[in-house]
N, C-alpha and C positions, 0 to 999 in steps of 0.2 A: 503494500500500500504506500500511499503518499507520505504517511507518518515516518516510515522507515527511510525513505529517500530524503525527506526533509531533515531527519535526524542526523544525516551525514554532515550537516553544516556546510555543504558545498553549493546548495541551491537557494536562490532568493525566493523562488516560487515553484510550487509543484501543483499542477492541475491535472485532474483525470477527467477526460471527456469520453462519454459512452454514447455510441451511435448504434441504434437498432435498425437493421434493414429487414422490413417485413417480408419482402419478396424472397430473399435468400434465407431468412430466419436465422441470420447470424448477427452477432454483436461485435462491433469494433471498439476496442478500448485503446484510446490514445492518451499516453502520458506526456504532458507538455511541461518541460522543466526550463527554468531560467536560471542559469548558473551565475554565481557571484563572480565578479571580475577577480583575477589573481593579482596578489601583491607581488610586484616584480622586485621591489627594493624598499628597504626601510631606512630613512635618514633621520638625523637628529640635529636640531638647531637650538642654540642658546643654553645647552646643558654644560655647566662648568662645575657645579658643587657636588654632583653625584657622578661617579665613574659610570660611563655608558655600559661597560661590560658587566656591571652588576645589575643594571636594569634589564638588559636584553633577554637573559634566560627566563625571566618571569612573564615576558610579554607574549600574548596569544598570537599576535600577527607578526609574521616574519616573511622573508622572501620565499615565494612558492605556495603560500597559504591563501585560501579564499578570503576576500575582504568582507567578512561577516560583520554587520553593524553592531551586533551584541558584543563581539570580541573587541571591536574598536572602542566601544564605551568602557569595557572592562580595563583595557590598556590605558586609556586616558585617566581613569580613576586611580589606577595603580601608580602611574607616574606622579600624579598630584599627591597621593598619599605619601610617597617617598619623600617629597619636599616638606609636607606637613610634619613628618616624623623628625626632620632635621631642623625645624624651626623656621621654615620659609613659608609664612602664612599668607603672603601676598603673591605667591607664584601663580602663573596661569599656564595651562597646557591645552594647546589646540592642535588639530591635525589638518594637514593640507594634502589633498589627493590630486595628483596630476597624471595625465596619461603618459605611459612609458612606451617602450617598443613592443613588449609582449603582454603588458598588463597595466598596472598603475604603480606610481611611486608614492609611497606614504611618507610624509615628513612630519615628525613631531616637532612643533615649534613651542619652545618653553621660554617664558619670561620669569626668571627666578625671583626677582624682587628682593627687598632687603631681608637680612636675617633678623628675626625678632629675638631680642635678648632680654634677660631679666636683670634689671638694674639693681633692684633692691627688694627684699622680702620683709614686710613689716607685719608683725602680729599685733592685732588690736583686741580690745575687750579685756576680760579678766584673765590676763596671762600670769598664772601663778607658778608655772613650771619654768625650768631653766631654758631660756630661749636658744642658747647655743646648742644645747642637747637636742632641742626640737628641730633646729636647722639641720643637724646631722641625720635626723630620722627621716627627712623628706627627700624626694628625688630631685625636685627643682633646686637649683643653686643660683644664688645671686652672683653678679660679676664681682670677683674679688678685686679689691683695690689695694695697691701697694702705697704705703705712706698716706693713705686717705684720699689721694686724688689721681693716681696713675692707674688706669685699668690694666690688669695683667692678663685678662682672658675674658672671652665672651661666652657666656653660658646661654644656649638657645632656650627660648620659651617653647615648650612642647605641651600642648593642651592635654594630651593623654596623661602626662606626668602630673599635671595640676589636679586632675580628677582623682588620681591615685594618692596624691599628697593630702587631699581633704580626708580621705579614708585613713591614711596613716596618722594624721593629727588626731582624729577621733580615737584610733586605736591607742596612741600614745597616752592620751588622757585617761582612757579606760585602764591601761596598765598602771598608771599612776594612782589609780583608785578613785577617779572622778566618774 
């Protein structure tokens, strides 16, 4: 059936047309398929902060694979997620598809944007516990400053770490008997 053909992820559309011939009492079954165009080549533009060879193995679309729109969406989201995990919250990932000689050339165009860093972590409210101990307990780190004014390193802001830190602070307070 058409489900099996469609499940190969090689076809954009699979239609089955059944024609009944009353004089010959025969049925003609026509399977009409529209194939996805083949990706001839994958190129990358604007990627500096992530080694391309670490991105490539996880991408669904590569040279010789059908240009399946679902895989295209997955790859776009994967590249964007890699930037979020490194603290590039303003990055954008877009694809450009141009005709090649045997298929299409897919180019991932990335605008990395600035690295978002944590300047300072401030605890407010009734902070009765040792703040430096609490700072060591959380994943997010503020940018360390040498002699109070010279930044010695940039610590990226990673949203997933912040969510984890909220849980860690709660746990810390529970462990301290609060």
